[in-house]
C-alpha positions as CSV (number, residue, x, y, z in Angstrom):
1,M,172.8,356.6,112.4
2,L,169.5,355.1,113.7
3,L,167.1,357.1,115.9
4,P,164.1,355.4,117.6
5,L,160.8,357.3,117.6
6,Q,157.7,356.4,119.7
7,L,154.3,358.0,119.1
8,R,151.4,357.2,121.4
9,S,148.2,356.8,119.4
10,A,144.6,355.9,120.2
11,T,145.4,352.2,119.3
12,G,148.8,352.0,121.1
13,T,152.4,353.1,120.9
14,L,153.8,353.2,117.3
15,T,157.6,352.7,117.1
16,F,159.7,353.7,114.2
17,V,163.3,354.0,113.3
18,S,164.6,356.9,111.4
19,T,167.6,357.0,109.1
20,V,169.2,360.1,107.6
21,T,171.0,359.8,104.3
22,V,173.3,362.7,103.3
23,F,174.3,363.0,99.6
24,G,177.2,364.7,98.1
25,T,180.8,365.6,99.1
26,P,182.5,369.0,100.1
27,H,183.3,369.6,96.5
28,D,179.8,369.4,95.3
29,I,178.1,372.6,96.5
30,T,174.7,371.6,95.0
31,L,174.4,368.3,97.0
32,Q,176.5,369.5,100.0
33,E,173.4,370.1,102.3
34,L,170.9,367.7,100.8
35,A,169.7,365.1,103.3
36,I,166.7,362.8,103.2
37,E,165.1,361.4,106.5
38,S,163.1,358.1,106.2
39,F,160.9,356.4,108.9
40,F,160.4,352.7,109.0
41,A,158.1,350.6,111.3
42,A,160.2,349.1,114.0
43,D,157.9,346.4,115.1
44,E,154.9,344.3,113.7
45,F,152.4,346.2,115.6
46,T,153.3,349.5,113.9
47,A,153.7,347.9,110.5
48,A,150.1,346.4,111.0
49,E,148.6,349.7,112.1
50,L,150.1,351.6,109.2
51,A,148.8,349.0,106.7
52,R,145.3,349.3,108.4
53,L,145.5,353.1,108.1
54,V,146.4,353.0,104.5
55,T,143.5,350.7,103.5
56,Q,140.9,353.0,105.5
57,P,138.9,355.3,103.6
58,A,139.7,359.0,104.1
59,R,137.7,361.0,106.7
60,N,136.5,364.4,105.9
């Protein structure tokens, strides 16, 4: 399943797609409820903004 997510920021709208991965089978009780949600940039603007944020020094 793919879910779009749009966030308004000071620099513009950031667009992501979200994927949810579920592990396990009904027979494996330890993995039955384990799920990982990941967000990926859905367009070039979002990817560029994230890259810019990663390279910026941290603010206190």
